C-alpha positions as CSV (number, residue, x, y, z in Angstrom):
1,M,-47.7,23.5,14.1
2,S,-44.3,22.8,12.9
3,T,-43.7,20.4,10.0
4,L,-40.9,17.9,10.0
5,V,-39.0,18.3,6.8
6,P,-36.9,15.3,5.9
7,T,-33.2,16.2,5.2
8,R,-30.6,14.6,3.1
9,P,-28.3,12.3,5.1
10,T,-24.8,13.7,5.3
11,T,-22.9,11.4,7.4
12,P,-20.8,8.6,5.6
13,E,-22.7,5.9,7.5
14,A,-26.0,7.3,6.3
15,L,-25.2,7.7,2.7
16,P,-26.1,4.8,0.4
17,S,-23.2,2.5,-0.3
18,T,-21.8,2.5,-3.8
19,D,-20.9,-1.2,-3.2
20,A,-24.4,-2.3,-2.6
21,P,-25.3,-5.6,-4.4
22,L,-26.9,-5.1,-7.9
23,P,-30.7,-5.4,-8.2
24,R,-32.0,-8.8,-9.2
25,R,-32.9,-7.6,-12.7
26,R,-29.5,-6.3,-13.3
27,R,-27.9,-9.3,-12.0
28,S,-29.9,-11.4,-14.4
29,R,-28.8,-9.3,-17.3
30,D,-25.2,-9.7,-16.1
31,A,-25.6,-13.5,-15.8
32,R,-26.9,-13.9,-19.3
33,L,-24.1,-11.8,-20.7
34,V,-21.6,-13.9,-18.8
35,L,-23.0,-17.0,-20.4
36,V,-22.5,-15.5,-23.8
37,L,-19.0,-14.3,-23.1
38,V,-18.0,-17.7,-21.7
39,A,-19.4,-19.5,-24.7
40,V,-17.4,-17.1,-27.1
41,T,-14.3,-17.8,-25.0
42,G,-14.9,-21.6,-25.1
43,L,-15.5,-21.5,-28.9
44,V,-12.4,-19.5,-29.8
45,H,-10.1,-21.3,-27.4
46,G,-11.5,-24.7,-28.0
47,L,-11.7,-24.9,-31.8
48,N,-8.5,-26.7,-33.1
49,I,-7.0,-26.9,-29.6
50,A,-5.2,-30.2,-30.6
51,G,-3.8,-28.7,-33.8
52,W,-2.4,-25.3,-32.7
53,P,0.0,-24.2,-31.2
54,A,2.7,-26.8,-31.5
55,Y,3.1,-29.1,-28.5
56,F,5.8,-27.8,-26.1
57,D,8.1,-29.8,-23.9
58,D,6.9,-28.0,-20.8
59,E,3.3,-29.1,-21.4
60,G,4.4,-32.6,-21.3
61,T,6.5,-32.1,-18.2
62,Y,3.5,-30.8,-16.2
63,L,1.2,-33.6,-17.5
64,S,3.8,-36.2,-16.7
65,Q,3.9,-34.8,-13.1
66,A,0.1,-34.9,-13.0
67,F,0.4,-38.6,-14.1
68,A,2.7,-39.3,-11.2
69,V,0.2,-37.9,-8.8
70,Y,-2.0,-41.0,-9.5
71,G,0.7,-43.1,-7.9
72,G,1.2,-40.8,-4.9
73,D,4.3,-39.0,-6.3
74,L,4.8,-35.4,-7.4
75,A,7.0,-36.3,-10.4
76,P,8.0,-39.4,-12.4
77,Y,11.6,-38.5,-11.5
78,T,13.0,-36.9,-8.3
79,Y,10.8,-33.9,-7.4
80,W,13.4,-31.1,-6.9
81,Y,11.1,-28.1,-5.9
82,D,11.4,-26.4,-9.3
83,H,7.7,-25.2,-8.8
84,P,5.1,-25.6,-6.1
85,P,2.9,-28.6,-7.0
86,A,-0.6,-27.4,-6.7
87,G,-1.0,-26.8,-10.4
88,W,-0.4,-30.4,-11.5
89,I,-2.1,-31.8,-8.4
90,L,-5.2,-30.1,-9.7
91,L,-4.5,-31.0,-13.2
92,A,-4.4,-34.8,-12.4
93,P,-8.2,-35.3,-11.6
94,L,-9.4,-32.8,-14.1
95,A,-7.5,-34.4,-17.0
96,W,-8.3,-38.0,-16.0
97,L,-11.6,-38.2,-17.8
98,P,-10.7,-36.6,-21.0
99,A,-7.4,-38.6,-21.1
100,Q,-9.6,-41.8,-21.5
101,V,-11.0,-40.6,-24.8
102,V,-8.6,-38.4,-26.6
103,E,-6.0,-39.5,-29.0
104,T,-3.0,-37.7,-27.6
105,Q,-2.6,-37.2,-23.8
106,L,-1.6,-33.5,-24.2
107,V,-5.0,-32.8,-25.7
108,A,-6.4,-33.9,-22.2
109,G,-4.3,-31.3,-20.6
110,R,-5.3,-28.6,-23.1
111,L,-9.0,-29.3,-22.4
112,V,-8.3,-28.5,-18.7
113,M,-6.7,-25.2,-19.9
114,L,-9.9,-24.6,-21.9
115,L,-11.9,-25.0,-18.7
116,C,-9.6,-22.5,-17.0
117,S,-10.0,-19.9,-19.8
118,M,-13.8,-20.1,-19.6
119,V,-13.8,-19.7,-15.7
120,S,-11.3,-16.8,-16.2
121,A,-13.6,-15.1,-18.6
122,A,-16.5,-15.2,-16.1
123,L,-14.2,-14.0,-13.3
124,L,-12.8,-11.2,-15.5
125,Y,-16.3,-9.9,-16.1
126,V,-17.2,-10.0,-12.4
127,L,-14.0,-8.2,-11.6
128,A,-14.8,-5.5,-14.2
129,R,-18.3,-4.9,-12.7
130,R,-16.9,-4.7,-9.3
131,L,-14.5,-2.0,-10.5
132,H,-17.7,-0.3,-11.6
133,L,-17.2,-0.6,-15.3
134,R,-20.4,-0.3,-17.2
135,R,-21.8,-3.5,-18.7
136,G,-20.6,-2.8,-22.3
137,F,-17.1,-2.1,-21.2
138,A,-16.9,-5.0,-18.8
139,A,-17.8,-7.2,-21.8
140,A,-15.2,-5.4,-23.8
141,A,-12.5,-6.4,-21.2
142,V,-13.4,-10.1,-21.6
143,L,-13.5,-10.0,-25.4
144,L,-10.3,-8.1,-25.6
145,W,-8.7,-10.8,-23.5
146,A,-10.4,-13.8,-25.0
147,L,-9.9,-12.9,-28.6
148,S,-6.3,-11.8,-28.4
149,P,-4.1,-14.1,-30.4
150,L,-1.5,-13.9,-27.7
151,T,-4.1,-15.0,-25.1
152,V,-5.2,-17.9,-27.3
153,L,-1.5,-18.9,-27.9
154,E,-0.5,-18.8,-24.2
155,S,-3.8,-20.0,-22.5
156,R,-4.2,-23.1,-24.7
157,Q,-0.9,-24.6,-23.7
158,V,-0.6,-26.5,-20.4
159,F,1.3,-24.0,-18.5
160,L,1.2,-23.3,-14.7
161,D,0.6,-19.6,-15.4
162,G,-2.7,-20.4,-17.1
163,L,-3.7,-22.7,-14.2
164,A,-3.0,-19.9,-11.8
165,V,-5.0,-17.2,-13.6
166,P,-8.5,-18.1,-12.2
167,W,-7.2,-18.3,-8.7
168,L,-5.6,-14.8,-9.0
169,L,-8.7,-13.2,-10.6
170,G,-10.9,-14.9,-7.9
171,A,-8.7,-13.3,-5.2
172,F,-9.2,-9.8,-6.7
173,A,-12.9,-10.4,-7.2
174,L,-13.3,-11.4,-3.4
175,A,-11.2,-8.4,-2.4
176,L,-13.6,-6.1,-4.2
177,A,-16.9,-7.9,-3.3
178,P,-19.8,-5.6,-2.4
179,R,-20.4,-5.5,1.4
180,R,-17.2,-7.4,2.0
181,G,-16.3,-8.6,5.3
182,L,-13.7,-10.7,7.1
183,G,-14.7,-13.9,5.2
184,H,-14.1,-12.2,1.9
185,A,-10.6,-11.1,3.1
186,I,-9.8,-14.6,4.3
187,G,-11.1,-16.1,1.0
188,A,-8.9,-13.6,-1.0
189,G,-5.9,-14.7,1.0
190,I,-6.7,-18.4,0.4
191,L,-7.2,-17.9,-3.3
192,L,-4.0,-16.0,-3.7
193,G,-2.2,-18.6,-1.7
194,V,-3.5,-21.3,-4.1
195,A,-2.4,-19.2,-7.1
196,C,1.2,-18.9,-5.5
197,L,1.2,-22.7,-5.0
198,T,0.3,-23.1,-8.6
199,K,2.8,-20.6,-10.0
200,E,5.0,-18.9,-7.4
201,T,5.5,-15.7,-9.5
202,T,1.9,-14.6,-8.8
203,L,2.9,-13.6,-5.2
204,V,4.1,-10.3,-6.8
205,F,0.6,-9.3,-7.2
206,A,-0.1,-9.4,-3.4
207,P,0.3,-5.5,-3.1
208,A,-2.4,-5.0,-5.6
209,V,-4.9,-7.3,-3.8
210,V,-4.0,-5.7,-0.6
211,W,-4.7,-2.3,-2.1
212,A,-8.1,-3.6,-3.3
213,L,-8.9,-4.8,0.2
214,W,-7.9,-1.5,1.7
215,L,-9.9,0.5,-0.8
216,G,-13.3,-1.0,0.1
217,S,-12.8,-2.0,3.7
218,D,-14.4,0.0,6.5
219,R,-11.7,1.8,8.4
220,R,-13.2,0.3,11.6
221,T,-12.6,-3.3,10.5
222,R,-9.7,-2.7,8.1
223,A,-7.1,-4.0,10.4
224,F,-9.0,-7.2,10.9
225,D,-9.4,-7.7,7.2
226,L,-5.7,-7.3,6.5
227,V,-4.8,-9.5,9.3
228,G,-7.2,-12.2,8.2
229,F,-6.0,-11.9,4.6
230,T,-2.3,-12.2,5.6
231,L,-2.9,-15.1,7.9
232,A,-4.9,-17.0,5.3
233,L,-2.2,-16.3,2.6
234,G,0.6,-17.4,5.0
235,V,-1.2,-20.5,6.2
236,T,-2.0,-21.6,2.6
237,G,1.4,-20.8,1.1
238,G,3.2,-22.1,4.2
239,Q,2.0,-25.7,3.5
240,Y,4.7,-25.8,0.8
241,L,7.3,-25.0,3.4
242,L,5.8,-27.5,5.8
243,Y,5.9,-30.3,3.2
244,A,9.6,-29.6,2.5
245,L,10.4,-29.5,6.3
246,L,8.5,-32.8,7.0
247,K,10.3,-34.5,4.1
248,G,13.6,-33.2,5.5
249,E,14.2,-31.3,2.3
250,L,13.9,-27.7,3.4
251,F,17.6,-27.1,3.7
252,S,20.6,-28.0,1.7
253,G,22.2,-31.3,2.7
254,A,24.1,-34.3,1.2
255,G,22.2,-36.9,-0.7
256,H,18.9,-35.0,-1.2
257,V,17.3,-32.2,-3.0
258,S,16.1,-29.1,-1.0
259,L,13.7,-26.2,-1.3
260,V,16.6,-23.8,-0.4
261,D,18.8,-25.1,-3.3
262,A,15.9,-24.8,-5.7
263,L,15.3,-21.1,-4.7
264,R,19.0,-20.5,-4.9
265,F,19.0,-21.7,-8.4
266,Q,15.9,-19.8,-9.5
267,L,17.1,-16.5,-7.9
268,E,20.9,-16.6,-8.2
269,E,22.3,-19.3,-10.4
270,R,19.9,-19.4,-13.3
271,E,21.1,-17.5,-16.3
272,G,19.2,-14.3,-16.9
273,S,17.4,-13.2,-20.0
274,G,19.0,-9.8,-20.2
275,F,17.2,-6.4,-20.2
276,I,14.0,-6.5,-22.1
277,L,14.6,-3.2,-23.9
278,E,18.1,-4.0,-25.1
279,P,18.2,-5.3,-28.7
280,G,19.8,-8.8,-28.9
281,S,19.0,-9.9,-25.5
282,G,16.9,-12.9,-24.9
283,A,14.2,-10.9,-23.0
284,H,14.0,-8.5,-26.1
285,G,13.5,-11.5,-28.3
286,I,10.7,-12.6,-26.1
287,L,9.1,-9.1,-26.1
288,Q,9.2,-9.1,-29.9
289,Y,7.5,-12.6,-29.9
290,W,4.7,-11.1,-27.8
291,L,4.3,-8.1,-30.0
292,S,4.2,-10.3,-33.1
293,F,0.9,-11.8,-31.8
294,D,-0.6,-8.8,-30.0
295,S,0.8,-5.3,-29.4
296,L,-2.6,-3.9,-28.3
297,L,-2.7,-5.7,-25.0
298,V,1.0,-5.6,-24.4
299,I,1.6,-1.9,-25.1
300,G,-1.9,-0.5,-24.9
301,G,-2.5,-2.4,-21.7
302,L,0.6,-0.9,-20.2
303,V,-0.4,2.7,-21.1
304,A,-3.9,2.1,-19.9
305,G,-2.5,0.8,-16.6
306,V,-0.9,4.1,-15.9
307,A,-4.0,5.9,-17.0
308,V,-6.4,4.0,-14.6
309,L,-4.2,5.1,-11.7
310,L,-6.0,8.5,-12.0
311,R,-9.2,7.0,-10.4
312,P,-9.1,5.7,-6.9
313,R,-11.5,2.9,-7.7
314,T,-9.3,1.4,-10.5
315,R,-5.9,2.1,-8.8
316,P,-5.5,-1.6,-7.7
317,L,-5.9,-2.6,-11.4
318,G,-3.1,-0.1,-12.4
319,V,-0.8,-1.4,-9.6
320,A,-1.2,-4.9,-10.9
321,V,-0.3,-3.9,-14.5
322,L,2.7,-1.9,-13.3
323,I,3.9,-4.7,-11.1
324,A,3.8,-7.0,-14.1
325,A,5.8,-4.6,-16.1
326,A,8.3,-4.0,-13.3
327,V,9.1,-7.7,-13.0
328,A,9.6,-7.9,-16.8
329,L,11.9,-4.8,-16.7
330,R,14.4,-6.3,-14.3
331,P,17.8,-5.7,-15.7
332,D,19.0,-9.3,-15.8
333,G,16.2,-11.5,-14.5
334,Y,14.9,-14.7,-16.1
335,L,12.0,-14.0,-18.3
336,P,10.0,-17.1,-19.7
337,F,7.8,-16.5,-22.8
338,M,4.7,-17.7,-20.8
339,Y,5.2,-15.0,-18.1
340,V,2.8,-12.7,-20.1
341,T,-0.1,-15.1,-19.5
342,V,-0.9,-13.8,-16.0
343,A,-0.5,-10.1,-17.1
344,L,-2.8,-10.3,-20.1
345,P,-6.2,-10.2,-18.1
346,F,-5.2,-7.1,-16.2
347,C,-4.0,-5.4,-19.4
348,A,-7.3,-6.0,-21.0
349,L,-9.3,-4.9,-18.0
350,A,-7.1,-1.7,-17.9
351,L,-7.8,-0.9,-21.6
352,A,-11.5,-1.4,-21.0
353,A,-11.5,0.7,-17.9
354,A,-9.6,3.5,-19.7
355,L,-12.3,3.4,-22.4
356,D,-15.0,3.6,-19.8
357,H,-13.3,6.6,-18.3
358,A,-13.0,8.3,-21.7
359,W,-16.7,7.6,-22.4
360,S,-17.6,9.2,-19.0
361,G,-15.6,12.3,-20.0
362,Y,-17.4,12.4,-23.3
363,E,-20.8,12.3,-21.5
364,H,-19.8,15.2,-19.3
365,L,-18.7,17.3,-22.2
366,R,-22.1,16.7,-23.9
367,G,-24.0,17.5,-20.8
368,D,-25.5,14.0,-20.7
369,V,-24.9,13.8,-16.9
370,G,-26.9,16.2,-14.7
371,P,-30.1,16.7,-12.8
372,G,-33.0,14.9,-14.6
373,Q,-30.7,13.5,-17.3
374,P,-29.6,9.9,-17.9
375,R,-26.3,8.8,-16.6
376,E,-25.4,7.2,-19.9
377,R,-26.6,6.5,-23.3
378,P,-26.3,2.8,-23.5
379,Y,-26.8,2.4,-27.2
380,Q,-24.2,5.0,-28.1
381,A,-21.8,3.5,-25.6
382,M,-22.2,0.0,-27.1
383,A,-21.7,1.4,-30.6
384,F,-18.5,3.0,-29.4
385,V,-17.3,-0.1,-27.8
386,T,-18.2,-2.3,-30.7
387,T,-16.3,0.0,-33.2
388,L,-13.2,0.0,-31.1
389,L,-13.4,-3.8,-30.7
390,V,-13.7,-4.3,-34.4
391,A,-11.3,-1.6,-35.7
392,G,-8.3,-2.0,-33.5
393,P,-7.9,-5.8,-33.8
394,V,-8.6,-5.7,-37.6
395,L,-5.9,-3.1,-38.0
396,L,-3.5,-5.1,-35.9
397,G,-4.0,-8.3,-37.8
398,W,-6.0,-10.3,-35.2
399,P,-8.3,-12.0,-37.8
400,A,-5.4,-13.6,-39.7
401,Q,-3.8,-14.7,-36.5
402,L,-7.0,-16.2,-35.2
403,R,-7.7,-17.9,-38.5
404,T,-4.3,-19.7,-38.1
405,A,-5.2,-20.7,-34.5
406,L,-8.6,-22.1,-35.5
407,T,-7.5,-23.9,-38.7
408,E,-3.9,-24.9,-38.9
409,D,-2.7,-28.3,-37.7
410,V,0.9,-28.2,-36.7
411,N,0.8,-31.4,-34.6
412,Q,-0.3,-34.0,-37.0
413,S,3.0,-35.7,-36.9
414,H,2.6,-36.4,-33.2
415,P,-0.2,-39.1,-33.3
416,R,1.3,-40.7,-36.4
417,A,4.7,-41.1,-34.5
418,V,2.9,-42.5,-31.4
419,E,1.0,-45.0,-33.5
420,W,4.2,-46.2,-35.3
421,I,6.1,-46.6,-32.0
422,T,3.3,-48.7,-30.4
423,D,2.8,-50.8,-33.4
424,N,6.5,-51.5,-34.1
425,L,8.4,-51.4,-30.9
426,S,8.3,-53.5,-27.8
427,T,7.6,-52.0,-24.3
428,D,10.8,-53.6,-23.2
429,D,12.8,-51.2,-25.4
430,V,14.3,-48.2,-23.7
431,V,13.0,-45.2,-25.5
432,V,14.3,-41.6,-25.0
433,T,12.0,-38.8,-26.0
434,D,10.9,-35.3,-25.1
435,N,8.1,-34.8,-22.6
436,T,5.4,-34.4,-25.2
437,Y,5.6,-38.1,-26.1
438,F,6.4,-39.3,-22.5
439,L,2.8,-39.7,-21.3
440,D,1.6,-41.3,-24.5
441,L,4.2,-44.0,-24.3
442,A,3.7,-44.5,-20.5
443,E,-0.1,-45.0,-21.2
444,A,0.9,-47.5,-24.0
445,G,2.8,-49.7,-21.5
446,W,6.3,-48.3,-21.2
447,D,7.7,-48.0,-17.7
448,P,7.4,-44.2,-17.0
449,G,10.8,-43.0,-15.9
450,W,13.5,-45.5,-17.3
451,G,11.5,-47.4,-19.9
452,V,10.4,-44.2,-21.6
453,V,13.1,-41.6,-20.6
454,W,12.7,-37.8,-20.7
455,F,16.0,-36.9,-22.6
456,T,17.3,-34.4,-20.1
457,K,17.4,-37.0,-17.4
458,L,19.9,-39.1,-19.3
459,D,22.6,-36.4,-18.6
460,L,21.2,-34.4,-15.5
461,D,19.6,-37.0,-13.2
462,P,22.1,-38.8,-11.0
463,A,19.7,-41.8,-10.9
464,A,20.6,-42.4,-14.6
465,D,23.9,-43.9,-13.5
466,R,22.1,-46.6,-11.6
467,E,19.2,-47.2,-14.0
468,L,21.2,-46.9,-17.3
469,P,24.8,-47.8,-16.2
470,D,26.1,-47.8,-19.7
471,G,24.6,-44.3,-20.5
472,W,23.4,-43.9,-24.1
473,R,24.4,-47.4,-25.0
474,D,21.6,-48.7,-22.9
475,V,19.1,-46.9,-25.1
476,D,17.3,-48.7,-27.9
477,Y,15.3,-45.8,-29.7
478,V,15.1,-42.1,-29.7
479,V,12.1,-39.9,-30.7
480,W,14.1,-37.0,-32.1
481,S,12.2,-33.7,-32.4
482,E,12.7,-30.0,-32.3
483,A,12.8,-30.2,-28.4
484,F,16.3,-31.7,-28.7
485,A,17.6,-28.6,-30.5
486,F,19.7,-27.4,-27.6
487,A,21.2,-31.0,-26.9
488,T,24.7,-29.9,-27.9
489,A,27.8,-31.8,-26.8
490,D,28.6,-29.2,-24.1
491,A,25.0,-29.2,-22.7
492,L,23.9,-32.8,-23.0
493,P,26.7,-34.9,-24.2
494,E,24.9,-38.3,-23.6
495,V,21.9,-37.1,-25.7
496,S,24.3,-35.9,-28.5
497,Q,25.9,-39.3,-28.5
498,L,22.4,-40.7,-29.3
499,Q,22.0,-38.6,-32.4
500,Q,25.5,-39.5,-33.5
501,N,25.1,-43.2,-33.0
502,S,21.6,-43.8,-34.4
503,I,19.8,-44.3,-37.8
504,V,16.5,-43.1,-38.8
505,V,14.0,-46.0,-39.1
506,A,10.8,-43.8,-39.5
507,S,10.0,-40.0,-39.9
508,F,6.9,-37.9,-39.9
509,G,6.3,-34.3,-41.0
510,E,8.6,-31.7,-42.5
511,G,10.5,-28.7,-41.2
512,A,10.0,-27.8,-37.5
513,Q,7.2,-30.5,-37.3
514,R,9.5,-33.3,-38.4
515,V,9.8,-36.2,-36.0
516,E,12.4,-39.0,-36.4
517,I,12.3,-42.4,-34.8
518,R,16.0,-43.3,-34.5
519,Q,17.5,-46.8,-33.6
520,V,20.5,-46.6,-31.5
521,T,23.6,-48.5,-33.0
522,P,26.3,-48.7,-30.4
């Protein structure tokens, strides 16, 4: 009698999938760890969020545009397609409730950014696990990102880049989902499309998302997945073009703004920042600014991004890091200081993945991986990760930077100035200010637009000739702050006239935090 001997399956279809969902017990451990990591992120990013960093004019711009959404507009002034509007459309409902209770409207926007950071922390851990990082190293990726002083600086501020990060990480997580199908590919396309409608520069990461889809898709359905992803991305992002077309503002023309003109300005006419490695250039100054807060993620993340290309599973991550670096290295492109916000999660993930790879090599050298032996020594791995997480940041000065972020109040002049204005001025007075005060005064009763006026509009918006026919002479008061620093006679002559023909009636703070209330004296 013959005995049937079971044989080991050898066909790819018969082999167990490495992308199988995690067992319930392991998922439970991951869920508990995610809750801890999200709580740590919320604590570090939330403490003193109103006090540091200093309020920035762009934050007020996006919040004032979110304010305009309540009235059915995309901006308090003419919307000129400088950025797609999904970011502040989402910001509007999320900021509404906290705006009812906070002292300063910018704090409401920063609380929305705190929510984005907590969601990003959870998605970063999910993405790390789907890249097959062990639990300790996946947690390390989140902590490297969340505790970086540069991350805290950039992610607290109300910037479109920070609003786009959760959508971009979500697209990657869906592209790498276990047992993914056409629905995951379509979902990844939709999320990447929303990220692009939040901050258009995230589109450059599309090749990395496509690579992630290609890596895990079955070759029999790969074409369907890629077509589904492309169509979903195109339909989602195409709504921006459709909006401009329906408004009659897609192409250039007399008497109206256009998407084409905005793109021409962004790509051709806008002054570049110079080469990032050339001393003295604007881009090099921005690089030095980033490095002053964190060289570990900026430089170490780039090096790790190259290293993770050695393993097929982490190559999409390496591609994402290198894409971010390539855009920053353009010879004469425009490089804003908040650009690094979107790159930081991938840099942290690349560093953690490189550490994970190094630990795997250490295990093989010790002979810890083999027949009948455990695949890892978790306590040793955790000790290794903990040592690196503590030693590296301490040597680079993270604790001192974080102490500043958690304790220093550089915005205390702001609420005092708002209180003085609302107590001493009439809502019939025309007040010119930067955008950090715009929304506070609009909430206090000033007409948003030409009752409280964002200072750049006095010179740059053609509507000012109609609303304020005598120019600076129609202005009653100016809230003068550091945001006006570039208002030279050549750049903004009307605003410069305001400074020359006004007297200080109240002031708050010292140095860079000084705010002056000036009465215009024609």
